[in-house]
MARMARLO-162385 format. One record per residue (C-alpha): x, y, z; residue in three letters. Coordinates in pm, whole numbers, padded with zeros to 5 digits, m for minus. Example, Ala and Ser with C-alpha at 12.3 -4.5 7.8 and 13.67 -1.06 7.14 Angstrom:
REM residues 2
[[01230,m00450,00780],"ala"]
[[01367,m00106,00714],"ser"]
REM end
This chain:
REM residues 590
[[05709,12458,12229],"unk"]
[[05428,12189,12132],"unk"]
[[05540,11851,12058],"unk"]
[[05562,11741,11691],"unk"]
[[05311,11489,11617],"unk"]
[[05376,11117,11625],"unk"]
[[05580,10989,11334],"unk"]
[[05496,10653,11239],"unk"]
[[05827,10435,11126],"unk"]
[[06066,10167,11002],"unk"]
[[06391,10157,11193],"unk"]
[[06718,10038,10962],"unk"]
[[06998,09931,11142],"unk"]
[[07392,09844,11025],"unk"]
[[07603,09643,11251],"unk"]
[[07898,09744,11054],"unk"]
[[08296,09647,11113],"unk"]
[[08324,09984,11320],"unk"]
[[07987,10140,11465],"unk"]
[[07646,09973,11520],"unk"]
[[07432,10277,11315],"unk"]
[[07040,10325,11325],"unk"]
[[06797,10577,11136],"unk"]
[[06384,10616,11161],"unk"]
[[06244,10664,10798],"unk"]
[[05875,10758,10837],"unk"]
[[05588,10658,10575],"unk"]
[[05663,10950,10333],"unk"]
[[06109,10806,10352],"unk"]
[[06163,11106,10506],"unk"]
[[06452,11015,10735],"unk"]
[[06442,11200,11031],"unk"]
[[06646,11044,11285],"unk"]
[[06957,10898,11361],"unk"]
[[07267,10758,11623],"unk"]
[[07566,10568,11602],"unk"]
[[07800,10393,11849],"unk"]
[[08143,10360,11712],"unk"]
[[08328,10066,11865],"unk"]
[[08719,10216,11950],"unk"]
[[08558,10517,12111],"unk"]
[[08256,10433,12310],"unk"]
[[08348,10080,12433],"unk"]
[[08736,10123,12435],"unk"]
[[08717,09832,12731],"unk"]
[[08753,09593,12404],"unk"]
[[09074,09698,12283],"unk"]
[[08997,09711,11908],"unk"]
[[09157,09922,11633],"unk"]
[[08870,09982,11319],"unk"]
[[08641,09775,11555],"unk"]
[[08867,09461,11540],"unk"]
[[09177,09272,11646],"unk"]
[[09468,09175,11388],"unk"]
[[09589,08878,11540],"unk"]
[[09977,08821,11571],"unk"]
[[09952,08626,11234],"unk"]
[[09883,08894,11068],"unk"]
[[09567,08653,10906],"unk"]
[[09354,08591,11166],"unk"]
[[09115,08900,11264],"unk"]
[[08826,08869,11480],"unk"]
[[08606,09099,11682],"unk"]
[[08472,09068,12020],"unk"]
[[08052,08939,12004],"unk"]
[[07989,09105,12320],"unk"]
[[08099,09437,12187],"unk"]
[[07820,09427,11956],"unk"]
[[07616,09335,12171],"unk"]
[[07674,09633,12426],"unk"]
[[07688,09838,12147],"unk"]
[[07298,09782,12078],"unk"]
[[07229,09839,12475],"unk"]
[[07431,10187,12379],"unk"]
[[07216,10281,12119],"unk"]
[[06868,10188,12254],"unk"]
[[06937,10402,12558],"unk"]
[[07021,10655,12392],"unk"]
[[06769,10672,12184],"unk"]
[[06533,10606,12491],"unk"]
[[06718,10902,12672],"unk"]
[[06689,11160,12339],"unk"]
[[06276,11046,12348],"unk"]
[[06258,10873,12112],"unk"]
[[05913,10718,12047],"unk"]
[[05955,10398,12018],"unk"]
[[05597,10296,11990],"unk"]
[[05604,10449,11660],"unk"]
[[05774,10223,11505],"unk"]
[[05597,09969,11265],"unk"]
[[05862,09717,11156],"unk"]
[[06246,09696,11154],"unk"]
[[06505,09536,10978],"unk"]
[[06930,09548,10932],"unk"]
[[07261,09485,10807],"unk"]
[[07565,09301,10939],"unk"]
[[07927,09337,10800],"unk"]
[[07971,09052,10521],"unk"]
[[08064,08695,10605],"unk"]
[[08156,08730,10995],"unk"]
[[07972,08477,11184],"unk"]
[[07906,08429,11539],"unk"]
[[07883,08084,11734],"unk"]
[[07573,08018,11982],"unk"]
[[07651,07806,12269],"unk"]
[[07395,07542,12354],"unk"]
[[07108,07676,12588],"unk"]
[[07163,08043,12468],"unk"]
[[06832,08021,12250],"unk"]
[[06656,07983,12591],"unk"]
[[06855,08316,12743],"unk"]
[[06736,08486,12446],"unk"]
[[06370,08372,12508],"unk"]
[[06385,08442,12858],"unk"]
[[06532,08803,12856],"unk"]
[[06413,09022,13186],"unk"]
[[06346,09373,13101],"unk"]
[[06518,09471,13421],"unk"]
[[06903,09421,13270],"unk"]
[[07060,09507,12948],"unk"]
[[07124,09282,12701],"unk"]
[[07523,09225,12790],"unk"]
[[07504,09128,13086],"unk"]
[[07197,08870,13009],"unk"]
[[07392,08708,12710],"unk"]
[[07742,08674,12857],"unk"]
[[07731,08327,12888],"unk"]
[[07567,08221,12542],"unk"]
[[07857,08237,12275],"unk"]
[[08105,07935,12230],"unk"]
[[08324,08157,12105],"unk"]
[[08399,08504,12214],"unk"]
[[08624,08653,11955],"unk"]
[[08421,08610,11580],"unk"]
[[08616,08569,11286],"unk"]
[[08519,08871,11052],"unk"]
[[08596,08982,10680],"unk"]
[[08912,09108,10708],"unk"]
[[09018,08747,10832],"unk"]
[[09274,08592,10536],"unk"]
[[09383,08296,10734],"unk"]
[[09171,07997,10554],"unk"]
[[09391,07962,10259],"unk"]
[[09376,07551,10309],"unk"]
[[09046,07564,10393],"unk"]
[[08994,07744,10030],"unk"]
[[09173,07480,09872],"unk"]
[[08988,07213,10035],"unk"]
[[08639,07347,09983],"unk"]
[[08671,07392,09609],"unk"]
[[08808,07016,09540],"unk"]
[[08549,06875,09727],"unk"]
[[08332,07038,09457],"unk"]
[[08531,06963,09139],"unk"]
[[08737,07345,09155],"unk"]
[[08673,07691,09156],"unk"]
[[08439,07725,08832],"unk"]
[[08256,07462,08994],"unk"]
[[08211,07619,09309],"unk"]
[[08137,07939,09140],"unk"]
[[07836,07841,08916],"unk"]
[[07755,07654,09250],"unk"]
[[07734,07917,09526],"unk"]
[[07826,08225,09304],"unk"]
[[08213,08266,09408],"unk"]
[[08534,08088,09431],"unk"]
[[08657,08013,09760],"unk"]
[[08764,08321,09950],"unk"]
[[08940,08318,10243],"unk"]
[[08672,08560,10412],"unk"]
[[08381,08377,10339],"unk"]
[[08193,08196,10594],"unk"]
[[08176,07848,10484],"unk"]
[[08562,07835,10485],"unk"]
[[08577,08025,10890],"unk"]
[[08416,07758,10969],"unk"]
[[08589,07424,10838],"unk"]
[[08856,07615,11009],"unk"]
[[08688,07673,11304],"unk"]
[[08604,07292,11362],"unk"]
[[08932,07178,11247],"unk"]
[[09139,07394,11541],"unk"]
[[08871,07429,11764],"unk"]
[[08665,07119,11809],"unk"]
[[08543,07160,12131],"unk"]
[[08431,07496,12088],"unk"]
[[08205,07353,11754],"unk"]
[[08030,07109,11939],"unk"]
[[07932,07272,12176],"unk"]
[[07772,07502,11939],"unk"]
[[07408,07472,11867],"unk"]
[[07341,07806,11618],"unk"]
[[07574,07961,11392],"unk"]
[[07478,08304,11249],"unk"]
[[07560,08561,11048],"unk"]
[[07635,08879,11161],"unk"]
[[07324,09016,11017],"unk"]
[[07109,08685,11161],"unk"]
[[07266,08738,11489],"unk"]
[[07161,09105,11531],"unk"]
[[06787,09001,11424],"unk"]
[[06768,08727,11668],"unk"]
[[06858,09006,11935],"unk"]
[[06569,09182,11841],"unk"]
[[06337,08855,11842],"unk"]
[[06450,08691,12134],"unk"]
[[06546,08368,11931],"unk"]
[[06715,08261,11669],"unk"]
[[06653,08471,11367],"unk"]
[[06731,08215,11000],"unk"]
[[06983,08374,10745],"unk"]
[[06819,08530,10472],"unk"]
[[06916,08403,10085],"unk"]
[[07116,08734,09982],"unk"]
[[07368,08744,10313],"unk"]
[[07373,08353,10265],"unk"]
[[07537,08383,09894],"unk"]
[[07850,08518,10081],"unk"]
[[07942,08221,10278],"unk"]
[[08028,07941,09981],"unk"]
[[07740,07758,10098],"unk"]
[[07401,07814,09929],"unk"]
[[07331,07651,09641],"unk"]
[[07222,08020,09464],"unk"]
[[06935,07848,09229],"unk"]
[[06797,07643,09439],"unk"]
[[06807,07862,09707],"unk"]
[[06918,07592,09964],"unk"]
[[07254,07469,10128],"unk"]
[[07482,07275,09896],"unk"]
[[07493,06946,10086],"unk"]
[[07847,06897,09894],"unk"]
[[07971,07213,10054],"unk"]
[[07857,07137,10369],"unk"]
[[07998,06796,10400],"unk"]
[[08361,06946,10307],"unk"]
[[08301,07226,10575],"unk"]
[[08196,07040,10924],"unk"]
[[07947,06767,11014],"unk"]
[[07633,06856,11152],"unk"]
[[07640,07220,10969],"unk"]
[[07251,07191,10791],"unk"]
[[07116,07145,11188],"unk"]
[[07359,07444,11329],"unk"]
[[07327,07722,10997],"unk"]
[[06897,07633,10996],"unk"]
[[06711,07681,10668],"unk"]
[[06746,08023,10465],"unk"]
[[06462,08233,10398],"unk"]
[[06357,08514,10129],"unk"]
[[06527,08822,10205],"unk"]
[[06172,09021,10249],"unk"]
[[06031,08751,10507],"unk"]
[[05938,08884,10822],"unk"]
[[06072,08639,11078],"unk"]
[[05886,08752,11358],"unk"]
[[05739,09024,11638],"unk"]
[[06026,09196,11835],"unk"]
[[06101,09039,12161],"unk"]
[[05888,09103,12519],"unk"]
[[06188,09241,12636],"unk"]
[[06197,09607,12382],"unk"]
[[05840,09607,12437],"unk"]
[[05868,09637,12863],"unk"]
[[06214,09766,12860],"unk"]
[[06183,10075,12566],"unk"]
[[05828,10105,12465],"unk"]
[[05803,09917,12128],"unk"]
[[05459,09765,12078],"unk"]
[[05395,09428,12071],"unk"]
[[05343,09443,11693],"unk"]
[[05622,09540,11585],"unk"]
[[05757,09333,11317],"unk"]
[[06111,09201,11222],"unk"]
[[06186,09154,10882],"unk"]
[[06493,08906,10831],"unk"]
[[06827,09106,10821],"unk"]
[[07043,09048,10543],"unk"]
[[07454,09193,10471],"unk"]
[[07558,09516,10420],"unk"]
[[07605,09532,09976],"unk"]
[[07294,09391,09950],"unk"]
[[07164,09646,10195],"unk"]
[[07265,09932,10019],"unk"]
[[07195,09776,09679],"unk"]
[[06794,09842,09811],"unk"]
[[06918,10201,10009],"unk"]
[[07011,10287,09646],"unk"]
[[06716,10143,09524],"unk"]
[[06845,09934,09232],"unk"]
[[06613,09808,08958],"unk"]
[[06648,09563,08724],"unk"]
[[06920,09643,08436],"unk"]
[[07061,09935,08651],"unk"]
[[07426,09951,08778],"unk"]
[[07570,10137,09087],"unk"]
[[07950,10209,09119],"unk"]
[[08141,10357,09389],"unk"]
[[08437,10542,09297],"unk"]
[[08650,10532,09633],"unk"]
[[08952,10410,09655],"unk"]
[[08850,10075,09556],"unk"]
[[08624,10085,09282],"unk"]
[[08304,09885,09351],"unk"]
[[08031,09788,09110],"unk"]
[[07645,09655,09234],"unk"]
[[07482,09486,08927],"unk"]
[[07132,09423,08925],"unk"]
[[07125,09102,08737],"unk"]
[[06836,08852,08565],"unk"]
[[07097,08588,08467],"unk"]
[[07406,08559,08645],"unk"]
[[07695,08383,08489],"unk"]
[[07948,08305,08747],"unk"]
[[08293,08389,08737],"unk"]
[[08618,08305,08899],"unk"]
[[08634,08707,08963],"unk"]
[[08326,08882,09151],"unk"]
[[08073,08747,09323],"unk"]
[[07702,08677,09253],"unk"]
[[07442,08675,09541],"unk"]
[[07063,08662,09544],"unk"]
[[06860,08969,09516],"unk"]
[[06798,09109,09838],"unk"]
[[06457,09326,09710],"unk"]
[[06375,09059,09451],"unk"]
[[06360,08627,09501],"unk"]
[[06404,08570,09149],"unk"]
[[06684,08768,09035],"unk"]
[[07030,08805,09165],"unk"]
[[07284,09075,09236],"unk"]
[[07679,09117,09163],"unk"]
[[07996,09277,09314],"unk"]
[[08308,09342,09163],"unk"]
[[08593,09556,09318],"unk"]
[[08872,09738,09192],"unk"]
[[09164,09813,09414],"unk"]
[[09318,10064,09179],"unk"]
[[09061,10351,09244],"unk"]
[[09078,10710,09346],"unk"]
[[09493,10590,09470],"unk"]
[[09568,10546,09148],"unk"]
[[09355,10862,08992],"unk"]
[[09497,11069,09180],"unk"]
[[09881,10936,09065],"unk"]
[[09781,11025,08722],"unk"]
[[09645,11353,08817],"unk"]
[[09989,11449,08981],"unk"]
[[10209,11320,08766],"unk"]
[[10013,11445,08451],"unk"]
[[09783,11729,08509],"unk"]
[[10035,11919,08772],"unk"]
[[09844,11735,09070],"unk"]
[[09524,11941,08986],"unk"]
[[09163,11816,08901],"unk"]
[[09081,12122,08704],"unk"]
[[09358,12026,08500],"unk"]
[[09264,11659,08481],"unk"]
[[08923,11761,08412],"unk"]
[[09096,12013,08125],"unk"]
[[09252,11710,07976],"unk"]
[[08895,11489,07938],"unk"]
[[08793,11821,07806],"unk"]
[[09021,11851,07530],"unk"]
[[09074,11487,07425],"unk"]
[[08854,11259,07194],"unk"]
[[08616,10990,07250],"unk"]
[[08793,10712,07189],"unk"]
[[09167,10820,07274],"unk"]
[[09214,10777,06909],"unk"]
[[09266,10409,06997],"unk"]
[[09503,10461,07235],"unk"]
[[09415,10193,07506],"unk"]
[[09603,10216,07888],"unk"]
[[09588,10005,08157],"unk"]
[[09718,10147,08544],"unk"]
[[09766,09899,08836],"unk"]
[[10006,10035,09039],"unk"]
[[09944,09776,09310],"unk"]
[[09820,09439,09299],"unk"]
[[09450,09412,09112],"unk"]
[[09209,09134,09208],"unk"]
[[09009,09182,08922],"unk"]
[[09187,09052,08767],"unk"]
[[09527,08954,08909],"unk"]
[[09771,09203,08731],"unk"]
[[10011,09484,08846],"unk"]
[[10205,09741,08632],"unk"]
[[10112,10021,08339],"unk"]
[[10056,09883,08003],"unk"]
[[10003,10143,07756],"unk"]
[[09945,10033,07371],"unk"]
[[09880,10279,07079],"unk"]
[[09646,10302,06754],"unk"]
[[09967,10019,06603],"unk"]
[[09921,09785,06888],"unk"]
[[10232,09894,06971],"unk"]
[[10360,09932,07347],"unk"]
[[10503,10229,07451],"unk"]
[[10664,10392,07785],"unk"]
[[10398,10684,07840],"unk"]
[[10128,10873,07594],"unk"]
[[10093,11270,07598],"unk"]
[[09970,11389,07897],"unk"]
[[09607,11508,07832],"unk"]
[[09603,11176,07644],"unk"]
[[09763,10995,07967],"unk"]
[[09492,11096,08154],"unk"]
[[09169,10986,07928],"unk"]
[[09352,10663,07836],"unk"]
[[09326,10619,08268],"unk"]
[[08993,10681,08285],"unk"]
[[08863,10508,07962],"unk"]
[[09055,10227,08029],"unk"]
[[08945,10234,08396],"unk"]
[[08543,10221,08292],"unk"]
[[08629,09991,07981],"unk"]
[[08743,09715,08245],"unk"]
[[08460,09747,08433],"unk"]
[[08175,09752,08135],"unk"]
[[08372,09398,08036],"unk"]
[[08390,09263,08362],"unk"]
[[08054,09289,08407],"unk"]
[[07932,09149,08091],"unk"]
[[08121,08831,08179],"unk"]
[[07897,08827,08527],"unk"]
[[07595,08820,08283],"unk"]
[[07534,09216,08294],"unk"]
[[07373,09381,07986],"unk"]
[[07295,09751,07934],"unk"]
[[06941,09778,07871],"unk"]
[[06727,10103,07738],"unk"]
[[06602,10177,08078],"unk"]
[[06951,10127,08236],"unk"]
[[07037,10411,08503],"unk"]
[[07409,10385,08664],"unk"]
[[07412,10566,09020],"unk"]
[[07799,10684,09099],"unk"]
[[07908,10774,09400],"unk"]
[[08234,10797,09630],"unk"]
[[08514,11081,09578],"unk"]
[[08512,11068,09168],"unk"]
[[08160,11090,09160],"unk"]
[[08190,11520,09193],"unk"]
[[08442,11549,08908],"unk"]
[[08126,11563,08638],"unk"]
[[08411,11502,08316],"unk"]
[[08476,11121,08486],"unk"]
[[08094,11117,08519],"unk"]
[[08113,11167,08125],"unk"]
[[08315,10901,08008],"unk"]
[[08186,10722,08211],"unk"]
[[07779,10760,08056],"unk"]
[[07977,10720,07714],"unk"]
[[08167,10424,07811],"unk"]
[[07834,10195,07968],"unk"]
[[07594,10438,07678],"unk"]
[[07341,10445,07941],"unk"]
[[07276,10747,08191],"unk"]
[[07453,10842,08511],"unk"]
[[07314,10977,08831],"unk"]
[[07441,11069,09166],"unk"]
[[07331,10980,09461],"unk"]
[[07384,11038,09853],"unk"]
[[07500,10708,09961],"unk"]
[[07699,10816,10352],"unk"]
[[07407,10562,10512],"unk"]
[[07293,10362,10233],"unk"]
[[07280,10056,10393],"unk"]
[[07102,10163,10732],"unk"]
[[06871,10339,10508],"unk"]
[[06807,10047,10243],"unk"]
[[06739,09844,10594],"unk"]
[[06433,10060,10650],"unk"]
[[06327,10028,10313],"unk"]
[[06295,09665,10323],"unk"]
[[06148,09682,10697],"unk"]
[[05888,09836,10459],"unk"]
[[05841,09628,10212],"unk"]
[[05891,09295,10418],"unk"]
[[05531,09539,10633],"unk"]
[[05367,09558,10260],"unk"]
[[05385,09180,10166],"unk"]
[[05749,09120,10074],"unk"]
[[05730,08894,09772],"unk"]
[[05381,08985,09668],"unk"]
[[05491,09377,09617],"unk"]
[[05712,09527,09393],"unk"]
[[06004,09684,09600],"unk"]
[[06003,09995,09348],"unk"]
[[05637,10097,09447],"unk"]
[[05690,10049,09775],"unk"]
[[05980,10306,09831],"unk"]
[[05855,10526,09515],"unk"]
[[05848,10844,09749],"unk"]
[[06198,10856,09828],"unk"]
[[06400,11075,09710],"unk"]
[[06511,11064,09356],"unk"]
[[06910,11084,09249],"unk"]
[[07029,11368,09050],"unk"]
[[07095,11344,08688],"unk"]
[[07494,11444,08630],"unk"]
[[07550,11314,08272],"unk"]
[[07381,11124,07955],"unk"]
[[07619,10962,07668],"unk"]
[[07751,11204,07402],"unk"]
[[07636,11197,07068],"unk"]
[[07841,10946,06877],"unk"]
[[07951,10728,07159],"unk"]
[[07844,10390,07112],"unk"]
[[08110,10471,06798],"unk"]
[[08417,10564,06987],"unk"]
[[08461,10463,07347],"unk"]
[[08227,10156,07313],"unk"]
[[08376,10010,07008],"unk"]
[[08695,10103,07120],"unk"]
[[08974,09856,07000],"unk"]
[[08950,09674,07309],"unk"]
[[08583,09548,07271],"unk"]
[[08685,09305,06946],"unk"]
[[08902,09102,07058],"unk"]
[[08782,09109,07429],"unk"]
[[08404,09109,07362],"unk"]
[[08434,08876,07065],"unk"]
[[08694,08608,07151],"unk"]
[[08469,08327,07342],"unk"]
[[08703,08087,07300],"unk"]
[[08863,07938,07703],"unk"]
[[09213,08119,07730],"unk"]
[[09442,07832,07749],"unk"]
[[09742,07811,07961],"unk"]
[[09971,07913,07710],"unk"]
[[10409,08067,07716],"unk"]
[[10449,08421,07568],"unk"]
[[10766,08330,07366],"unk"]
[[11085,08490,07515],"unk"]
[[11041,08801,07293],"unk"]
[[10675,08835,07281],"unk"]
[[10532,09139,07023],"unk"]
[[10368,09394,07198],"unk"]
[[10061,09262,07018],"unk"]
[[10114,08950,07202],"unk"]
[[10151,09111,07524],"unk"]
[[09809,09337,07405],"unk"]
[[09587,09038,07414],"unk"]
[[09764,08907,07714],"unk"]
[[09650,09219,07885],"unk"]
[[09336,09223,07709],"unk"]
[[09221,08857,07818],"unk"]
[[09344,08935,08194],"unk"]
[[09161,09263,08219],"unk"]
[[08798,09077,08013],"unk"]
[[08868,08806,08287],"unk"]
[[08841,08516,08015],"unk"]
[[09179,08361,08189],"unk"]
[[09000,08115,08354],"unk"]
[[09200,08284,08643],"unk"]
[[09450,08180,08473],"unk"]
[[09739,08508,08427],"unk"]
[[10039,08595,08279],"unk"]
[[10305,08613,08529],"unk"]
[[10471,08871,08363],"unk"]
[[10183,09082,08436],"unk"]
[[10147,08966,08777],"unk"]
[[10496,09036,08856],"unk"]
[[10591,09348,08633],"unk"]
[[10840,09148,08459],"unk"]
[[10911,09207,08069],"unk"]
[[10719,09073,07854],"unk"]
[[11018,08864,07738],"unk"]
[[11020,08684,08047],"unk"]
[[10875,08375,07990],"unk"]
[[10523,08402,08136],"unk"]
[[10358,08057,08304],"unk"]
[[10004,08092,08373],"unk"]
[[09874,08065,08741],"unk"]
[[09658,07770,08849],"unk"]
[[09303,07794,08765],"unk"]
[[09075,07943,09109],"unk"]
[[09309,07949,09422],"unk"]
[[09222,08236,09629],"unk"]
[[09436,08586,09561],"unk"]
[[09653,08654,09806],"unk"]
[[09544,08919,10088],"unk"]
[[09195,08850,09983],"unk"]
[[09064,09198,10198],"unk"]
[[08773,09413,10189],"unk"]
[[08625,09436,09871],"unk"]
[[08341,09659,09977],"unk"]
[[08198,09913,10211],"unk"]
REM end
């Protein structure tokens, strides 16, 4: 059998929570190779469950840093054994689970620079880390540090305007502050702090790789407008932090050539370039090839929005990051906990446990649902912080239920209207060229996608995102190789497979769904929602207003306790203090 011709390619890596994965993409943007190492299955000696260690307090969550190093050794050996031709690799880039941090021991830089090709990485780097189990995004043990950081810069909204997000327990700056406060000796012995992404890039470089703008935006430390570390934030977290982080760089930067270790041990060409690694969410934006005005909607267990923004408006909910493929623009992330499980509950209760009946209900009801509104939060929502089912009829009266088919449409329209309102609150605007890319389980239901198209007034496309972070990393490697900021990303990836059109806005959608009663009071009311109390016997209209403002995120972080706790509207409702981190913040993104 004749050997296949060599294929010049770029590699895209993903150091995620549960595995390390790689894909090879050729010059025609075709994926022709992929491999992975699963931590729990392939590295059981580290004793992880789901790739992490959950500590006794239930809040502290870490991962062993040497597990990630050894996983890279294993995957490279698997590639070598399969006959993969490393000599054809032009460049590589990668992604890392966001917010996680790695602490390099003093002297580690020299160890990286003097790696021997005769030994695997994990054997040579065992003494290179001042902290062996590193905090990851699932950690929620830093509430005290979050409050300290917000107080230091003038409050939650001030921090959001500065760094793109209010303080979150999983964000890296707060994790660093905790380590400095609780383990000052380890902190003092640390010469460099990396994100998971820049740590992985450092392994390939054989020296410390800088943090990129986009992943650096998830630390509560980077001034997202000026793209430099905020001195106020650094000073609040720990001393000498700027020198331990190093200067950040544009996400499309070529940070150097691959270490001679990989040239000698695996046959990489000496000229193989390493393009700055970034976070898994920014890499996924690149993998989905979003452009200005586009939006990606992941309809899974939780629903996540990826937005391309030109002029962001940071808020107390959601996150603004520097854009990974265009340093002049931004991206935003919004997560909604009540996603597919909420849809499944309504399906089971009102559509005979059948997706077919669920679709028939959407088909049989009119756009806008005759003015009937529903907001469904069976678990505590995070965007906004609210719980309960809230239904209002055309007379703005609260009702306990709708007729079955109307209930289904109320759920789906309410979910998508909330998403659009929150997106616009962060500065997103639907444009004439806007595309919506839908992924996740519900993206297979055409009738749900039709409501999505009607609410946003834009065509909906579906795309396979199984390897979006890896794929985006390979695309970004090609982009960096082509000149980065001097070449449009869209031009570099123009040969990549196009998404498939699934739904277009129905005629008259702008006069029905998108102008339904919620939009006027929510989008038209721009005054700040000041602290106020519901009367002991609130009217349905007053409660509707409260729900709308909460759904729209116009409460400045203040949420009616009656909605948070699921009490009756007649309860005296104090509003939350602004900006305190949400309880038990978990991973918002894939």
